[in-house]
N, C-alpha and C positions, 0 to 999 in steps of 0.2 A: 370237440367243437373248439375252434379258435376264437378267443375273445379279442376283438380289435380294440385299439386304443380309441377312446372317446375324444374327439377333437372339438365337441361343442362347448366345452367348459363346464358342463353340469351333468351329473348323474343322479337319478332319482332311485333310492333304494326303498323297496316296498317288501315288508314282511307280511306274508299271507298264510292262511290256514285252509287247506283243502279247496283251493280256488282253481278255476279254469284261467290260466294266465292270459289268454287272448280276450276272453270276456271281461276279465279284470281290467286290462289296460284301457279297453273302450269305456267301461263304467267309470273308471277314475279320471278319464280324460287326460291321459298322460301326454305331456307336452315336450318331452325331451327323452334322450336315451335313458334306459332304466335297467336295473337288476331287480327281478322279482325272485325272492327266496320263499318257496312255497312248501310249508310243512304238510306232508301228505304220507302216503303209505309206500313210496318207492324212492329210489335214489338215482337221479339222472340229471343231465344238463341238456339244454336246448336254447334255441333262439328264434326270433321272428321279427318281421318288420311291422310296426304299427304306425301308419301314416308315414312320415319320413324318419322315424326313429328306430333304433336297434333296441330291442327288448331282449335281454339275456335272462334265462330262467334256470334257477337251481331248485330242483325238486329234492327234498330231503326228508328222510324218516326221523331225523333227530328232532328233539322238542326243545322249545325255549325261544321266546322272541329275541332275547339278547344274542343267542347264538346266530339266529337268522341275520340280524342287523350286522353283526361282526363279519359274517360271510360276505355280505354286500359291501362293507367297507374294505375288505381285503381285495375285492375285484375292482373297485372303483379306480380308474386311472385318469379321471378328469380333475380339473383344478378345484371344483367345488362339488360337494355332495349334499343332497337334500334328503332327509329322512321322511318316509311316508308311511301311512297306514292304509289298509285296504278299504276302509270306510270313509275316506275323504274323496270328495269330487272337486277337481281342481279347476280354476278359472282359466279362461283364454289368456295366454301371455304370462302365466305365472312363472315359467322357467326364465323368460327374459327379465322379469322383475327381480328374481333372486340374483341373477348375475349382475344386474345393474346396481343392486344394493351393495354388493361386495366391491364393485368398482368404485362407487361413491364413497365408500367407507373402508378404505385400505387398512385402517387401524383395527378393524374387527377380524378376529380369528373364527368366531362363531356368531351367527346372527339368529335370533328367535323371532319368527314371523307369526302374524295373526292367522288363525283358521277359526272360522265361525263354528263354535261347538253346538251340539244338539242341546235342547232344553233339558235342564237338570244336571248337565255335566260341565257347566262353565267353571273354569278355574282361572282364567286370565283374559285380559284384553289390553293390547298395547296401544296407547294413545299417542306415543311420541317415540323418538329415538332416545336411546340413553344406555348407560352401563347396567349390566346385571351382575349381582354379587351373590356370595354364598347364602346370605339370609333371604334372598327372594328368588332363587333359581328354582325352588322346589315346586312352583306353581306351573311349570311349563311342561307340556306333554312332548313326547319324542317327535311327533309329526310337526312341531313348530321349529325343529332344529335344522339348520344349514350350516356347513363348516367348510373351511379350507382343508383339503385333504392332506396336504403336506404338513400343516401344523398339527393336525390330529395324529398323524403317523410319528412325527418328531417327538410329540409329547407322550406317545404310547398310551393313549386313552381308548378304552374299548367298553362296550356294554357288559354289565355283569351277567354271569350265567346263573347266578342264585336268585335273582329277582326278575319279576315280569311274567306275563302269561306263559304257562307251560313249564315254569321253574318252581323251585321249592317254595319261594316266598312270592305272594301273588302279584305285587306291583312295586314300582319304585325304581326300575332300571333307568328311567329317563332322568329322574332327580339325581341318582348316583353318577351318572355319566356326566351331567353338567357340573356337579360338584367336583368331580375328578379333573375336569377341564380347568376349572378355576384354581384348584390346588396345584396344578402343574403349570400355571402361569399363562394360560390362554386367556385372551380378552373377549368377553361376552358382551353383546349388545342386543337390545330389542329394537324391533322395527314395527311401525304401524301398518305396513303393507299387508293385505290379506291375500292369501293364496287360494283359499277354497272354503268349502263347507263340509262339516262332518254330517254324515247321514245317521239317523237314529238306528240303533240295533242293540241287542242284548250283549252285555259285557261278557268277555271271555274269561274274566277273572273274578269279578265281583258277584258274590252270591248272597249278599246281605251282611248286616252288621253282627256277624257271628263271632265265636271265640277266635277262630283263625284270622279273621279280619284284624282284630285288635293286637293279637300276638305278632302277626306279620308286620303291622304298622309300627310296633315297638322295636322290632328287629331292624326296620329300615331307619328309624330315628337314631338308633345307636350307631348304625353304619354312617349315617349322614353327620350327625352333630356330636358324636362322642359323649363327653361328660355333660353337655347341655341337653342330652336327650330327654331326661325326666322333666325338666322345666318346660321344654317345647312340647312335650306330650300333653302336659296339663293345659297348655295354651290351645293345642289342637282340639282337645276334648271339650274345652269351654266354648270355643268358637263354633263348633258343630254339634253342640249338645241337642239342638232341637231336631236333628235328623235321626238320632238314635236313642234319645232319652226314654222313649216308650218301651224299649226292648230290655233295658238293663240300667242299673244305677251308675252314676258317675264313678263311684269307688270301684265297682267291679270292672269297669272298662279300663280304668287306670291300672288295676292289678294285672290285667291281661297284658297290657302293654309293657308293664315292668317285667313280666315273664318272658316276653319277646326280647326285650333289652338284654336279659341275662343269657 
């Protein structure tokens, strides 16, 4: 299959798991050209038209959401890329809003957009435009991220293959990606523009506040914060203590995070 160059200025990258790509495009209400990387039980490439948009499909038996997003980034030839998830329903005109924000903010290499999160999963809400730094980038999910393709490639920033759904450690590939962008000099900004809504579903990685959860979180904090990992782990545990205090003591949770850091 020949992949033609996207002239619309924006490519939407969607990491999916065992989905029907045509049904998925309609359910998500895709509003621009897209690359769907579908983890399934076969390896093939395909394409189809959804409304006026070219949807390219990579079916892959390889596992790991970071791997899927990297495949999409490698194929994107547009000026701007938007990272998406299969459980987001996008609003009319969202693609134009993304392109407009980059045109209005030429200083931004990466812009983090609002997506209304389902109840109980809220981690952020942008109320204004502003810079994002290393100490506050960890709250943003991958589906908030849009970036200038050339800047990402020049900086050689990619999603980790060790973190995220389907990888060794359960989550955190989005935080590591944004931290790497910052460490390599890219300028990150937040935007109050909302692109869509998250639909409620069971998490593909979260199975409760078990031992693996705390060990994986400790490993992530070491990768993100280095020598500051222990202090920030204490802050995380204290801030979220009401969510998991019924299952274990503060001390046992911290010990597990320390194991993950080591």
